[in-house]
PATOR-145520 format. One record per residue (C-alpha): x, z, y; residue number from 1. Coordinates in Angstrom, 3 decimals. Layout:
// residues N
<pt><c1>X</c1><c3>Z</c3><c2>Y</c2><titi>NUM</titi></pt>
...
//
This chain:
// residues 203
<pt><c1>16.595</c1><c3>32.558</c3><c2>6.276</c2><titi>1</titi></pt>
<pt><c1>16.152</c1><c3>32.788</c3><c2>2.453</c2><titi>2</titi></pt>
<pt><c1>17.342</c1><c3>30.097</c3><c2>-0.056</c2><titi>3</titi></pt>
<pt><c1>13.775</c1><c3>29.243</c3><c2>-0.738</c2><titi>4</titi></pt>
<pt><c1>13.095</c1><c3>28.684</c3><c2>3.024</c2><titi>5</titi></pt>
<pt><c1>16.283</c1><c3>26.718</c3><c2>3.505</c2><titi>6</titi></pt>
<pt><c1>15.305</c1><c3>24.404</c3><c2>0.613</c2><titi>7</titi></pt>
<pt><c1>11.922</c1><c3>23.950</c3><c2>1.996</c2><titi>8</titi></pt>
<pt><c1>13.468</c1><c3>23.109</c3><c2>5.440</c2><titi>9</titi></pt>
<pt><c1>15.937</c1><c3>20.612</c3><c2>3.941</c2><titi>10</titi></pt>
<pt><c1>13.055</c1><c3>18.962</c3><c2>1.842</c2><titi>11</titi></pt>
<pt><c1>11.004</c1><c3>18.618</c3><c2>5.095</c2><titi>12</titi></pt>
<pt><c1>13.935</c1><c3>17.241</c3><c2>6.996</c2><titi>13</titi></pt>
<pt><c1>14.616</c1><c3>14.655</c3><c2>4.305</c2><titi>14</titi></pt>
<pt><c1>10.838</c1><c3>13.633</c3><c2>4.238</c2><titi>15</titi></pt>
<pt><c1>10.906</c1><c3>13.221</c3><c2>7.929</c2><titi>16</titi></pt>
<pt><c1>14.109</c1><c3>11.179</c3><c2>7.754</c2><titi>17</titi></pt>
<pt><c1>12.483</c1><c3>8.794</c3><c2>5.202</c2><titi>18</titi></pt>
<pt><c1>9.366</c1><c3>8.397</c3><c2>7.357</c2><titi>19</titi></pt>
<pt><c1>11.384</c1><c3>7.754</c3><c2>10.476</c2><titi>20</titi></pt>
<pt><c1>13.571</c1><c3>5.167</c3><c2>8.798</c2><titi>21</titi></pt>
<pt><c1>10.518</c1><c3>3.478</c3><c2>7.171</c2><titi>22</titi></pt>
<pt><c1>8.555</c1><c3>3.416</c3><c2>10.389</c2><titi>23</titi></pt>
<pt><c1>11.414</c1><c3>1.733</c3><c2>12.159</c2><titi>24</titi></pt>
<pt><c1>11.621</c1><c3>-0.915</c3><c2>9.451</c2><titi>25</titi></pt>
<pt><c1>7.907</c1><c3>-1.528</c3><c2>9.251</c2><titi>26</titi></pt>
<pt><c1>7.740</c1><c3>-2.052</c3><c2>12.997</c2><titi>27</titi></pt>
<pt><c1>10.810</c1><c3>-4.295</c3><c2>13.279</c2><titi>28</titi></pt>
<pt><c1>10.791</c1><c3>-6.154</c3><c2>9.980</c2><titi>29</titi></pt>
<pt><c1>7.223</c1><c3>-6.022</c3><c2>8.958</c2><titi>30</titi></pt>
<pt><c1>5.711</c1><c3>-4.495</c3><c2>5.810</c2><titi>31</titi></pt>
<pt><c1>6.459</c1><c3>-7.310</c3><c2>3.315</c2><titi>32</titi></pt>
<pt><c1>10.246</c1><c3>-7.467</c3><c2>4.264</c2><titi>33</titi></pt>
<pt><c1>10.673</c1><c3>-3.720</c3><c2>4.094</c2><titi>34</titi></pt>
<pt><c1>11.749</c1><c3>-2.364</c3><c2>0.810</c2><titi>35</titi></pt>
<pt><c1>12.513</c1><c3>1.102</c3><c2>-0.770</c2><titi>36</titi></pt>
<pt><c1>16.114</c1><c3>0.017</c3><c2>-0.999</c2><titi>37</titi></pt>
<pt><c1>16.199</c1><c3>-0.880</c3><c2>2.620</c2><titi>38</titi></pt>
<pt><c1>14.646</c1><c3>2.439</c3><c2>3.693</c2><titi>39</titi></pt>
<pt><c1>17.311</c1><c3>4.250</c3><c2>1.503</c2><titi>40</titi></pt>
<pt><c1>20.092</c1><c3>2.384</c3><c2>3.199</c2><titi>41</titi></pt>
<pt><c1>18.874</c1><c3>3.405</c3><c2>6.597</c2><titi>42</titi></pt>
<pt><c1>19.327</c1><c3>7.154</c3><c2>5.681</c2><titi>43</titi></pt>
<pt><c1>22.375</c1><c3>6.511</c3><c2>3.394</c2><titi>44</titi></pt>
<pt><c1>20.789</c1><c3>7.781</c3><c2>0.139</c2><titi>45</titi></pt>
<pt><c1>19.866</c1><c3>5.990</c3><c2>-3.074</c2><titi>46</titi></pt>
<pt><c1>16.466</c1><c3>4.588</c3><c2>-3.708</c2><titi>47</titi></pt>
<pt><c1>15.914</c1><c3>7.235</c3><c2>-6.355</c2><titi>48</titi></pt>
<pt><c1>15.922</c1><c3>9.880</c3><c2>-3.635</c2><titi>49</titi></pt>
<pt><c1>12.910</c1><c3>8.147</c3><c2>-1.866</c2><titi>50</titi></pt>
<pt><c1>10.900</c1><c3>8.320</c3><c2>-5.109</c2><titi>51</titi></pt>
<pt><c1>11.377</c1><c3>12.143</c3><c2>-5.185</c2><titi>52</titi></pt>
<pt><c1>9.190</c1><c3>12.280</c3><c2>-2.036</c2><titi>53</titi></pt>
<pt><c1>6.955</c1><c3>9.238</c3><c2>-2.146</c2><titi>54</titi></pt>
<pt><c1>5.173</c1><c3>7.343</c3><c2>-4.934</c2><titi>55</titi></pt>
<pt><c1>6.046</c1><c3>3.972</c3><c2>-3.479</c2><titi>56</titi></pt>
<pt><c1>6.199</c1><c3>1.825</c3><c2>-0.369</c2><titi>57</titi></pt>
<pt><c1>2.400</c1><c3>1.988</c3><c2>0.049</c2><titi>58</titi></pt>
<pt><c1>2.534</c1><c3>5.762</c3><c2>-0.044</c2><titi>59</titi></pt>
<pt><c1>5.060</c1><c3>5.854</c3><c2>2.745</c2><titi>60</titi></pt>
<pt><c1>3.173</c1><c3>3.332</c3><c2>4.832</c2><titi>61</titi></pt>
<pt><c1>-0.072</c1><c3>5.315</c3><c2>4.385</c2><titi>62</titi></pt>
<pt><c1>1.568</c1><c3>8.530</c3><c2>5.475</c2><titi>63</titi></pt>
<pt><c1>2.733</c1><c3>6.810</c3><c2>8.639</c2><titi>64</titi></pt>
<pt><c1>-0.714</c1><c3>5.237</c3><c2>9.081</c2><titi>65</titi></pt>
<pt><c1>-2.411</c1><c3>8.555</c3><c2>8.850</c2><titi>66</titi></pt>
<pt><c1>-0.094</c1><c3>10.281</c3><c2>11.317</c2><titi>67</titi></pt>
<pt><c1>-0.842</c1><c3>7.541</c3><c2>13.819</c2><titi>68</titi></pt>
<pt><c1>-4.498</c1><c3>8.076</c3><c2>13.520</c2><titi>69</titi></pt>
<pt><c1>-4.018</c1><c3>11.797</c3><c2>13.858</c2><titi>70</titi></pt>
<pt><c1>-2.262</c1><c3>11.144</c3><c2>17.177</c2><titi>71</titi></pt>
<pt><c1>-5.011</c1><c3>8.779</c3><c2>18.356</c2><titi>72</titi></pt>
<pt><c1>-7.730</c1><c3>11.200</c3><c2>17.443</c2><titi>73</titi></pt>
<pt><c1>-5.976</c1><c3>13.976</c3><c2>19.334</c2><titi>74</titi></pt>
<pt><c1>-5.873</c1><c3>11.800</c3><c2>22.380</c2><titi>75</titi></pt>
<pt><c1>-9.544</c1><c3>10.815</c3><c2>22.054</c2><titi>76</titi></pt>
<pt><c1>-10.579</c1><c3>14.409</c3><c2>21.878</c2><titi>77</titi></pt>
<pt><c1>-9.159</c1><c3>15.094</c3><c2>25.398</c2><titi>78</titi></pt>
<pt><c1>-12.422</c1><c3>13.475</c3><c2>26.487</c2><titi>79</titi></pt>
<pt><c1>-14.375</c1><c3>16.469</c3><c2>25.079</c2><titi>80</titi></pt>
<pt><c1>-14.563</c1><c3>18.001</c3><c2>28.601</c2><titi>81</titi></pt>
<pt><c1>-16.668</c1><c3>15.058</c3><c2>29.979</c2><titi>82</titi></pt>
<pt><c1>-20.246</c1><c3>16.293</c3><c2>29.664</c2><titi>83</titi></pt>
<pt><c1>-22.080</c1><c3>12.974</c3><c2>30.435</c2><titi>84</titi></pt>
<pt><c1>-21.808</c1><c3>10.997</c3><c2>27.127</c2><titi>85</titi></pt>
<pt><c1>-21.913</c1><c3>7.578</c3><c2>28.809</c2><titi>86</titi></pt>
<pt><c1>-18.988</c1><c3>8.600</c3><c2>30.966</c2><titi>87</titi></pt>
<pt><c1>-17.165</c1><c3>10.013</c3><c2>27.991</c2><titi>88</titi></pt>
<pt><c1>-17.841</c1><c3>6.760</c3><c2>26.122</c2><titi>89</titi></pt>
<pt><c1>-15.997</c1><c3>4.904</c3><c2>28.870</c2><titi>90</titi></pt>
<pt><c1>-13.181</c1><c3>7.414</c3><c2>28.822</c2><titi>91</titi></pt>
<pt><c1>-12.829</c1><c3>6.954</c3><c2>25.092</c2><titi>92</titi></pt>
<pt><c1>-12.514</c1><c3>3.260</c3><c2>25.550</c2><titi>93</titi></pt>
<pt><c1>-9.836</c1><c3>3.710</c3><c2>28.183</c2><titi>94</titi></pt>
<pt><c1>-7.856</c1><c3>6.085</c3><c2>26.046</c2><titi>95</titi></pt>
<pt><c1>-8.049</c1><c3>3.709</c3><c2>23.166</c2><titi>96</titi></pt>
<pt><c1>-6.842</c1><c3>0.709</c3><c2>25.341</c2><titi>97</titi></pt>
<pt><c1>-4.031</c1><c3>2.715</c3><c2>26.776</c2><titi>98</titi></pt>
<pt><c1>-2.951</c1><c3>3.875</c3><c2>23.363</c2><titi>99</titi></pt>
<pt><c1>-2.825</c1><c3>0.342</c3><c2>22.147</c2><titi>100</titi></pt>
<pt><c1>-1.006</c1><c3>-1.040</c3><c2>25.244</c2><titi>101</titi></pt>
<pt><c1>1.603</c1><c3>1.741</c3><c2>25.160</c2><titi>102</titi></pt>
<pt><c1>2.153</c1><c3>1.524</c3><c2>21.420</c2><titi>103</titi></pt>
<pt><c1>1.621</c1><c3>-2.208</c3><c2>20.482</c2><titi>104</titi></pt>
<pt><c1>3.686</c1><c3>-2.113</c3><c2>17.309</c2><titi>105</titi></pt>
<pt><c1>2.076</c1><c3>1.080</c3><c2>16.040</c2><titi>106</titi></pt>
<pt><c1>-1.368</c1><c3>-0.298</c3><c2>16.971</c2><titi>107</titi></pt>
<pt><c1>-0.598</c1><c3>-3.402</c3><c2>14.876</c2><titi>108</titi></pt>
<pt><c1>0.521</c1><c3>-1.207</c3><c2>11.937</c2><titi>109</titi></pt>
<pt><c1>-2.671</c1><c3>0.843</c3><c2>12.249</c2><titi>110</titi></pt>
<pt><c1>-5.240</c1><c3>-1.887</c3><c2>12.696</c2><titi>111</titi></pt>
<pt><c1>-3.815</c1><c3>-5.284</c3><c2>11.766</c2><titi>112</titi></pt>
<pt><c1>-1.492</c1><c3>-4.981</c3><c2>8.848</c2><titi>113</titi></pt>
<pt><c1>-3.331</c1><c3>-5.257</c3><c2>5.622</c2><titi>114</titi></pt>
<pt><c1>-0.694</c1><c3>-3.205</c3><c2>3.679</c2><titi>115</titi></pt>
<pt><c1>-2.351</c1><c3>0.200</c3><c2>3.524</c2><titi>116</titi></pt>
<pt><c1>-5.790</c1><c3>-0.854</c3><c2>2.340</c2><titi>117</titi></pt>
<pt><c1>-5.022</c1><c3>-0.679</c3><c2>-1.414</c2><titi>118</titi></pt>
<pt><c1>-3.921</c1><c3>2.900</c3><c2>-1.019</c2><titi>119</titi></pt>
<pt><c1>-6.741</c1><c3>3.791</c3><c2>1.300</c2><titi>120</titi></pt>
<pt><c1>-9.280</c1><c3>2.828</c3><c2>-1.342</c2><titi>121</titi></pt>
<pt><c1>-7.733</c1><c3>5.414</c3><c2>-3.779</c2><titi>122</titi></pt>
<pt><c1>-6.904</c1><c3>8.048</c3><c2>-1.181</c2><titi>123</titi></pt>
<pt><c1>-9.953</c1><c3>8.195</c3><c2>1.033</c2><titi>124</titi></pt>
<pt><c1>-9.933</c1><c3>12.013</c3><c2>1.102</c2><titi>125</titi></pt>
<pt><c1>-6.432</c1><c3>11.824</c3><c2>2.672</c2><titi>126</titi></pt>
<pt><c1>-7.736</c1><c3>9.474</c3><c2>5.346</c2><titi>127</titi></pt>
<pt><c1>-10.098</c1><c3>11.816</c3><c2>7.095</c2><titi>128</titi></pt>
<pt><c1>-8.454</c1><c3>11.165</c3><c2>10.493</c2><titi>129</titi></pt>
<pt><c1>-9.658</c1><c3>7.507</c3><c2>10.314</c2><titi>130</titi></pt>
<pt><c1>-13.238</c1><c3>8.572</c3><c2>9.524</c2><titi>131</titi></pt>
<pt><c1>-13.119</c1><c3>11.244</c3><c2>12.096</c2><titi>132</titi></pt>
<pt><c1>-11.982</c1><c3>8.740</c3><c2>14.733</c2><titi>133</titi></pt>
<pt><c1>-14.937</c1><c3>6.490</c3><c2>13.861</c2><titi>134</titi></pt>
<pt><c1>-17.352</c1><c3>9.358</c3><c2>13.732</c2><titi>135</titi></pt>
<pt><c1>-16.163</c1><c3>10.720</c3><c2>17.121</c2><titi>136</titi></pt>
<pt><c1>-17.051</c1><c3>7.445</c3><c2>18.778</c2><titi>137</titi></pt>
<pt><c1>-20.189</c1><c3>7.190</c3><c2>16.852</c2><titi>138</titi></pt>
<pt><c1>-21.368</c1><c3>10.717</c3><c2>17.897</c2><titi>139</titi></pt>
<pt><c1>-20.767</c1><c3>9.973</c3><c2>21.534</c2><titi>140</titi></pt>
<pt><c1>-22.824</c1><c3>6.821</c3><c2>21.249</c2><titi>141</titi></pt>
<pt><c1>-25.431</c1><c3>8.955</c3><c2>19.406</c2><titi>142</titi></pt>
<pt><c1>-25.640</c1><c3>11.339</c3><c2>22.355</c2><titi>143</titi></pt>
<pt><c1>-26.115</c1><c3>8.339</c3><c2>24.655</c2><titi>144</titi></pt>
<pt><c1>-29.012</c1><c3>7.178</c3><c2>22.468</c2><titi>145</titi></pt>
<pt><c1>-30.637</c1><c3>10.607</c3><c2>22.340</c2><titi>146</titi></pt>
<pt><c1>-30.489</c1><c3>10.887</c3><c2>26.232</c2><titi>147</titi></pt>
<pt><c1>-31.705</c1><c3>7.356</c3><c2>26.642</c2><titi>148</titi></pt>
<pt><c1>-28.607</c1><c3>6.357</c3><c2>28.523</c2><titi>149</titi></pt>
<pt><c1>-28.260</c1><c3>3.111</c3><c2>26.615</c2><titi>150</titi></pt>
<pt><c1>-30.867</c1><c3>0.609</c3><c2>25.495</c2><titi>151</titi></pt>
<pt><c1>-30.059</c1><c3>0.238</c3><c2>21.732</c2><titi>152</titi></pt>
<pt><c1>-30.983</c1><c3>2.910</c3><c2>19.221</c2><titi>153</titi></pt>
<pt><c1>-28.657</c1><c3>1.780</c3><c2>16.411</c2><titi>154</titi></pt>
<pt><c1>-25.499</c1><c3>3.971</c3><c2>16.530</c2><titi>155</titi></pt>
<pt><c1>-23.702</c1><c3>2.299</c3><c2>13.783</c2><titi>156</titi></pt>
<pt><c1>-24.175</c1><c3>-1.249</c3><c2>15.135</c2><titi>157</titi></pt>
<pt><c1>-23.105</c1><c3>-0.199</c3><c2>18.609</c2><titi>158</titi></pt>
<pt><c1>-20.019</c1><c3>1.722</c3><c2>17.243</c2><titi>159</titi></pt>
<pt><c1>-18.819</c1><c3>-1.200</c3><c2>15.156</c2><titi>160</titi></pt>
<pt><c1>-19.620</c1><c3>-3.735</c3><c2>18.017</c2><titi>161</titi></pt>
<pt><c1>-17.773</c1><c3>-1.654</c3><c2>20.732</c2><titi>162</titi></pt>
<pt><c1>-14.750</c1><c3>-1.039</c3><c2>18.566</c2><titi>163</titi></pt>
<pt><c1>-14.666</c1><c3>-4.751</c3><c2>17.511</c2><titi>164</titi></pt>
<pt><c1>-14.979</c1><c3>-5.813</c3><c2>21.091</c2><titi>165</titi></pt>
<pt><c1>-11.997</c1><c3>-3.880</c3><c2>22.219</c2><titi>166</titi></pt>
<pt><c1>-9.917</c1><c3>-4.393</c3><c2>19.102</c2><titi>167</titi></pt>
<pt><c1>-10.406</c1><c3>-8.140</c3><c2>19.470</c2><titi>168</titi></pt>
<pt><c1>-9.119</c1><c3>-8.295</c3><c2>22.976</c2><titi>169</titi></pt>
<pt><c1>-6.172</c1><c3>-5.868</c3><c2>22.304</c2><titi>170</titi></pt>
<pt><c1>-5.210</c1><c3>-7.697</c3><c2>19.161</c2><titi>171</titi></pt>
<pt><c1>-5.143</c1><c3>-11.123</c3><c2>20.927</c2><titi>172</titi></pt>
<pt><c1>-3.048</c1><c3>-9.533</c3><c2>23.662</c2><titi>173</titi></pt>
<pt><c1>-0.609</c1><c3>-7.699</c3><c2>21.440</c2><titi>174</titi></pt>
<pt><c1>-0.134</c1><c3>-10.963</c3><c2>19.343</c2><titi>175</titi></pt>
<pt><c1>0.424</c1><c3>-12.966</c3><c2>22.594</c2><titi>176</titi></pt>
<pt><c1>-2.619</c1><c3>-15.157</c3><c2>22.211</c2><titi>177</titi></pt>
<pt><c1>-3.414</c1><c3>-14.967</c3><c2>25.878</c2><titi>178</titi></pt>
<pt><c1>-0.109</c1><c3>-16.165</c3><c2>27.000</c2><titi>179</titi></pt>
<pt><c1>-1.262</c1><c3>-19.572</c3><c2>27.934</c2><titi>180</titi></pt>
<pt><c1>-3.736</c1><c3>-18.237</c3><c2>30.511</c2><titi>181</titi></pt>
<pt><c1>-2.190</c1><c3>-18.464</c3><c2>33.978</c2><titi>182</titi></pt>
<pt><c1>-2.894</c1><c3>-16.125</c3><c2>36.932</c2><titi>183</titi></pt>
<pt><c1>-4.777</c1><c3>-13.664</c3><c2>34.692</c2><titi>184</titi></pt>
<pt><c1>-3.783</c1><c3>-9.928</c3><c2>34.405</c2><titi>185</titi></pt>
<pt><c1>-4.832</c1><c3>-9.400</c3><c2>30.828</c2><titi>186</titi></pt>
<pt><c1>-4.390</c1><c3>-5.710</c3><c2>30.788</c2><titi>187</titi></pt>
<pt><c1>-6.403</c1><c3>-5.298</c3><c2>33.810</c2><titi>188</titi></pt>
<pt><c1>-9.030</c1><c3>-7.657</c3><c2>32.409</c2><titi>189</titi></pt>
<pt><c1>-9.317</c1><c3>-5.571</c3><c2>29.146</c2><titi>190</titi></pt>
<pt><c1>-10.071</c1><c3>-2.405</c3><c2>31.224</c2><titi>191</titi></pt>
<pt><c1>-12.556</c1><c3>-4.401</c3><c2>33.273</c2><titi>192</titi></pt>
<pt><c1>-14.198</c1><c3>-5.729</c3><c2>30.101</c2><titi>193</titi></pt>
<pt><c1>-14.677</c1><c3>-2.178</c3><c2>29.008</c2><titi>194</titi></pt>
<pt><c1>-16.511</c1><c3>-1.330</c3><c2>32.173</c2><titi>195</titi></pt>
<pt><c1>-18.682</c1><c3>-4.485</c3><c2>31.870</c2><titi>196</titi></pt>
<pt><c1>-19.447</c1><c3>-3.605</c3><c2>28.277</c2><titi>197</titi></pt>
<pt><c1>-20.673</c1><c3>-0.086</c3><c2>29.274</c2><titi>198</titi></pt>
<pt><c1>-22.816</c1><c3>-1.611</c3><c2>32.201</c2><titi>199</titi></pt>
<pt><c1>-24.414</c1><c3>-3.895</c3><c2>29.727</c2><titi>200</titi></pt>
<pt><c1>-25.275</c1><c3>-1.046</c3><c2>27.358</c2><titi>201</titi></pt>
<pt><c1>-26.838</c1><c3>1.145</c3><c2>30.033</c2><titi>202</titi></pt>
<pt><c1>-30.638</c1><c3>1.515</c3><c2>30.074</c2><titi>203</titi></pt>
//
């Protein structure tokens, strides 16, 4: 390994260490309570070191946010092999639900924390994964419309509505707002709600 290659490797390792420490703090302490100094303490370096790799806390948060969307999009695209778009649509919903239930803190970071929005407005080009995730769902709904498998012909309205429907239930569950309901399996209910939604959309 050359000196140049070693330095590049060390730089990448440091960047990953910063992101790992920051992610842990964001998920356990929340965005507001996490500081550059706190992240630096986690990896036993000075705050000045952090600024050699990231502009500020928002930049770190946005990087983690983007990576999470990359992971979600990769999972969603496993449904590519499903030829029938209405069946693929339901599979996408199941993948989305499973991702949220298995990664509740990360889901909260991606979809509920307001923190990254200021950075997103100035770095839209870097957030392709977010747009791709939305467009992937929209394109599947568009196929359903073209094949007359669903009654509506407004792809944007259906995409936003379907996403909002699932997000609402998942967010309420993740933030323990369903706790007072007795004898209800909420996770099973969320999956059942998806199937019900698909049935209502069918032509």
